[in-house]
C-alpha positions in Angstrom: 20.1 2.7 24.9 18.9 6.2 25.9 15.5 6.8 25.8 15.2 9.2 22.3 17.5 6.1 20.3 14.6 3.7 21.6 11.5 6.1 20.3 13.7 6.2 17.2 14.0 2.8 16.2 10.1 2.8 17.3 9.2 4.9 14.7 11.1 3.7 11.9 10.2 -0.2 13.1 6.3 1.7 12.7 7.4 3.3 9.6 8.6 0.1 7.3 5.6 -1.5 8.8 2.8 0.8 7.0 5.2 0.8 3.8 5.6 -2.9 4.2 1.3 -3.5 4.5 1.1 -1.1 2.5 3.2 -3.2 -0.4 1.5 -6.1 0.6 -2.1 -5.1 -0.2 -0.6 -3.7 -3.8 0.7 -7.4 -4.7 -2.3 -9.0 -3.7 -4.5 -7.0 -5.4 -2.2 -6.6 -8.3 -2.5 -10.6 -7.8 -5.7 -10.2 -8.2 -6.2 -8.5 -11.6 -4.1 -10.1 -13.8 -4.6 -13.9 -12.4 -7.7 -14.5 -10.6 -9.5 -11.9 -13.1 -8.6 -13.4 -16.4 -9.1 -17.1 -14.9 -13.0 -15.6 -13.5 -14.0 -14.5 -16.5 -14.9 -17.4 -19.1 -17.0 -18.9 -16.2 -18.6 -16.0 -16.0 -19.5 -15.1 -19.1 -20.8 -18.8 -19.2 -23.0 -18.4 -16.4 -24.3 -14.6 -17.5 -22.9 -12.9 -14.1 -20.2 -10.9 -16.8 -22.1 -7.8 -17.6 -24.6 -7.8 -14.0 -24.4 -4.3 -13.6 -25.1 -3.5 -17.2 -22.4 -1.6 -18.0 -21.1 -0.9 -21.7 -19.2 -3.9 -22.7 
């Protein structure tokens, strides 16, 4: 294989890796917002931690 082709392959792999890491980040964020937060909210309200910043509800 020529050096130019190798460089193109490495650049493509790095692009795929960065896209994959962005996808994983989005997946984790959506999981936290849709699964973990609704499960934790009643516990936080029970202990009075829900509105610690004083935001209007």
